[in-house]
C-alpha positions in Angstrom: 5.7 -5.6 8.7 2.2 -4.3 8.5 -0.9 -5.7 5.7 -4.0 -3.2 5.4 -6.5 -5.6 4.3 -9.3 -4.8 1.7 -12.2 -3.3 4.0 -10.3 -3.5 7.3 -10.6 0.8 6.6 -13.8 2.3 6.3 -14.5 4.4 3.3 -15.9 8.5 4.1 -17.7 11.2 2.0 -15.3 14.1 0.8 -16.3 17.3 3.2 -18.9 19.5 1.7 -15.9 22.4 3.2 -13.4 21.2 0.0 -15.4 18.9 -1.9 -17.9 20.2 -4.9 -19.6 17.2 -5.6 -20.0 13.4 -4.6 -16.7 12.2 -3.4 -15.7 8.5 -1.6 -12.8 8.9 -0.1 -10.9 5.4 0.5 -7.4 5.3 2.7 -5.1 3.5 1.9 -1.8 3.7 4.0 -0.2 6.3 6.3 3.2 5.1 7.6 4.5 5.5 11.0 6.9 7.8 12.1 9.5 8.9 11.3 8.4 8.5 7.9 5.4 11.0 6.5 4.0 9.5 3.7 0.0 9.0 3.4 -2.1 7.7 -0.1 -5.8 7.1 -0.5 -8.5 6.2 -3.0 -10.4 9.1 -4.1 -13.4 8.6 -6.6 -15.3 11.2 -8.0 -19.0 11.5 -9.2 -19.8 13.2 -12.5 -18.9 17.1 -11.6 -17.3 16.5 -8.3 -13.8 18.1 -7.9 -12.0 19.1 -5.3 -11.9 23.0 -3.7 -8.5 24.8 -4.6 -5.5 23.6 -2.2 -1.9 23.3 -1.9 0.4 20.7 -0.6 3.6 21.7 1.3 5.3 18.5 -0.4 3.5 18.5 -3.1 1.3 15.6 -4.4 1.5 12.9 -6.5 -2.0 11.5 -8.4 -1.7 8.1 -10.4 -5.0 8.0 -12.2 -6.6 4.1 -12.2 -10.4 4.8 -13.5 -13.0 7.1 -15.6 -11.7 10.7 -17.0 -11.3 13.6 -14.6 -9.7 17.1 -15.4 -6.5 18.7 -13.3 -5.7 22.7 -13.1 -2.9 24.3 -12.0 -3.4 28.1 -10.9 -2.6 30.3 -13.9 -2.8 27.3 -17.2 -6.0 25.9 -18.5 -7.7 22.5 -17.8 -6.0 19.2 -18.3 -7.8 15.8 -19.0 -6.4 12.6 -17.7 -7.2 9.0 -18.0 -5.9 5.4 -16.0 -2.3 5.5 -16.3 -1.3 8.9 -16.2 0.7 10.0 -13.4 -0.1 13.7 -12.1 2.7 15.6 -9.8 2.2 18.9 -8.4 4.6 20.9 -7.4 5.1 21.8 -2.7 2.6 24.6 -2.5 1.6 24.8 -6.4 -1.7 26.0 -6.1 -4.2 23.5 -8.0 -7.6 21.4 -8.2 -8.9 18.0 -10.0 -11.8 16.1 -10.5 -13.7 14.0 -12.9 -15.6 15.6 -16.2 -18.9 16.8 -16.2 -20.1 13.5 -17.6 -17.6 10.9 -16.5 -16.9 9.8 -13.0 -12.7 9.5 -12.0 -10.6 7.6 -9.7 -7.1 8.2 -8.8 -4.7 7.4 -5.9 -3.8 10.9 -4.0 0.3 10.5 -2.2 1.2 12.9 -0.6 3.5 13.7 2.4 2.7 15.5 5.3 4.8 18.1 7.0 4.6 19.1 10.8 1.6 16.6 10.6 0.2 18.5 7.6 -0.6 16.9 4.0 -2.8 20.0 2.8 -3.7 23.9 3.2 -7.4 23.8 1.9 -8.6 27.5 -0.2 -11.5 28.5 -1.6 -14.1 26.0 -3.7 -13.4 26.1 -7.7 -16.4 28.2 -8.4 -19.2 26.5 -11.6 -17.0 29.1 -14.5 -14.0 28.3 -13.9 -14.8 24.7 -14.2 -16.0 25.1 -17.0 -13.6 23.9 -19.9 
């Protein structure tokens, strides 16, 4: 058994290479091998969002606070709120983040494939972000 105590893992800022706006990432867990699941709490300030990306084994988002947007390629932007659970299929191109006026926090859960959990792509443009 392993217990990760609150505050024992440092918060980090989302990299400007993969995020637009202010994003804080709070690591929650990374299961030891042979397990491969990882999770983090991610907070997006108003207007902040990820770049387009995929996950080799998919991703689950559990919205815990605020109001956000998600979009998979080829589909309209959808609003997400606390209690909503979002599943992105393996290699489904997508982005997620806050709305222009409201922050949003979600817990992101994904599995590593050969040590890799995400494939980052280009940033979501301001035009793409407009609903």
